[in-house]
C-alpha positions in Angstrom: 94.4 -51.6 66.8 91.1 -49.7 67.3 90.2 -48.2 70.6 87.0 -46.7 72.0 86.1 -43.8 74.3 82.8 -42.3 75.4 82.2 -38.7 76.5 79.6 -36.0 76.7 79.7 -32.2 76.5 76.2 -31.0 76.0 74.0 -31.9 73.1 75.4 -34.9 71.2 74.3 -33.5 67.9 77.0 -30.9 68.1 79.7 -33.2 69.4 79.0 -35.9 66.9 79.2 -33.5 64.0 82.7 -32.3 65.0 84.3 -35.6 65.9 83.1 -37.2 62.6 85.5 -34.9 60.8 88.7 -35.9 62.6 91.4 -38.0 61.0 91.7 -41.2 62.9 88.1 -41.3 64.1 86.6 -44.4 62.5 83.0 -44.1 63.8 80.9 -41.9 66.1 77.6 -42.9 67.6 75.3 -40.7 69.6 73.7 -42.1 72.7 73.5 -42.3 76.5 75.7 -43.4 79.4 75.8 -43.0 83.1 72.2 -43.5 84.0 70.0 -45.9 86.0 67.6 -47.5 83.4 68.4 -49.9 80.6 68.1 -48.7 77.0 66.5 -45.3 77.5 64.8 -43.4 74.8 65.7 -39.8 73.8 62.4 -38.7 75.3 63.1 -40.4 78.6 66.7 -38.9 78.9 65.3 -35.4 78.1 63.3 -35.5 81.2 66.5 -35.5 83.2 65.2 -38.3 85.4 67.1 -41.3 84.0 70.6 -40.1 85.2 72.0 -40.5 81.7 74.2 -38.0 79.9 74.0 -37.4 76.1 77.3 -38.8 74.9 79.1 -39.8 71.8 80.9 -43.2 71.6 84.0 -43.0 69.4 86.0 -45.8 67.7 89.4 -44.4 66.8 92.8 -45.4 65.5 95.4 -44.4 68.2 98.1 -44.5 65.5 96.4 -41.5 63.8 94.9 -39.7 66.8 95.7 -40.1 70.4 93.3 -40.3 73.3 95.0 -37.2 74.7 94.2 -35.3 71.5 90.6 -36.4 71.5 90.2 -35.4 75.1 91.8 -32.0 74.5 89.4 -31.4 71.6 86.5 -32.5 73.8 87.5 -30.1 76.6 88.0 -27.2 74.3 84.9 -27.5 72.1 82.4 -27.1 74.9 82.4 -25.3 78.3 83.7 -27.9 80.8 83.2 -25.3 83.6 79.4 -25.2 83.6 77.6 -27.8 85.7 74.8 -29.6 83.9 74.5 -27.1 81.1 75.8 -26.1 77.8 74.4 -22.8 76.4 70.6 -23.1 76.4 70.6 -26.8 77.1 70.1 -27.3 80.9 70.0 -30.5 82.9 72.1 -33.4 84.0 71.8 -35.0 80.6 73.9 -32.2 79.2 76.7 -32.5 81.8 80.4 -32.6 80.8 81.7 -36.2 81.4 84.4 -38.6 80.4 83.8 -42.3 80.8 87.0 -44.3 81.1 87.5 -48.0 80.5 90.6 -48.6 82.6 92.9 -46.8 85.0 95.3 -45.7 82.2 92.4 -43.8 80.5 91.4 -42.3 83.8 94.9 -41.0 84.4 95.1 -39.6 80.9 91.7 -37.8 81.4 92.9 -36.3 84.7 96.2 -35.2 83.1 94.4 -33.5 80.2 91.9 -31.8 82.5 94.8 -30.5 84.6 96.6 -29.2 81.5 93.5 -27.5 80.1 92.4 -25.9 83.4 94.8 -22.9 82.9 92.8 -21.9 79.8 89.6 -21.4 81.9 88.8 -18.8 84.6 86.5 -21.2 86.4 87.2 -24.7 87.6 86.5 -27.5 85.2 83.6 -29.6 86.5 83.9 -32.5 84.0 83.0 -35.8 85.6 85.4 -38.7 85.2 83.5 -41.9 85.6 84.0 -45.6 84.9 82.4 -46.7 81.7 79.7 -49.2 82.2 77.4 -49.3 79.2 76.6 -47.2 76.1 73.0 -47.1 74.7 72.8 -46.0 71.1 70.2 -43.3 70.5 67.4 -43.8 68.0 68.5 -43.7 64.3 67.0 -40.3 63.8 69.6 -38.9 66.2 72.6 -40.4 64.4 74.5 -38.1 62.0 71.8 -35.5 62.9 73.6 -32.4 61.6 74.4 -34.0 58.2 70.8 -35.1 57.8 69.2 -31.9 59.1 71.6 -29.1 58.2 68.8 -26.6 57.4 66.9 -27.2 60.7 66.8 -24.2 63.0 68.9 -25.7 65.8 71.5 -26.8 63.3 71.8 -23.4 61.8 71.7 -21.4 65.0 73.9 -23.7 67.2 75.7 -26.4 65.4 76.8 -24.5 62.2 78.6 -21.7 64.1 80.2 -24.2 66.5 81.3 -26.4 63.6 82.8 -23.4 61.8 84.9 -22.5 64.9 86.0 -26.2 65.2 87.0 -26.4 61.6 89.1 -23.2 61.9 90.8 -24.3 65.1 91.4 -27.9 64.2 91.8 -27.7 60.4 95.1 -29.7 60.5 93.3 -32.7 62.1 90.4 -32.9 59.7 89.9 -35.8 57.2 
């Protein structure tokens, strides 16, 4: 039985590229959650005034990869201790956030954050919020890394991050 989870950890182009490679992840969509307007565009979210975070929405097979594992990977592939920023990306749209669908998912998110906290010198500031709605980003933002591998941002930011991810989680890749 398939399950879904939505979370953000900075630029969704980076997160999407990593999670697409995991065994058990059926689909990954880039988009927006947690804001105050319906169906925002990328341009609107980039202003930081819509309240949305850049997120990925995953469909996964819990028989192949657990929610705990997905959240562990999420929390160890970005810096969950920086508020509203990841590297050079600054603003509430780049916040670290986990959107839960029910109390069980919320408890799992809190448990994983508590377990991961020891690996960081600073407090984890990842928000844990109830899931309300996911708005899919424009088509040009889907599978961005695969379609734009030679672009400057992809070469400077995503490729090195993906390399580290592949080394650390090689046993979980498709």
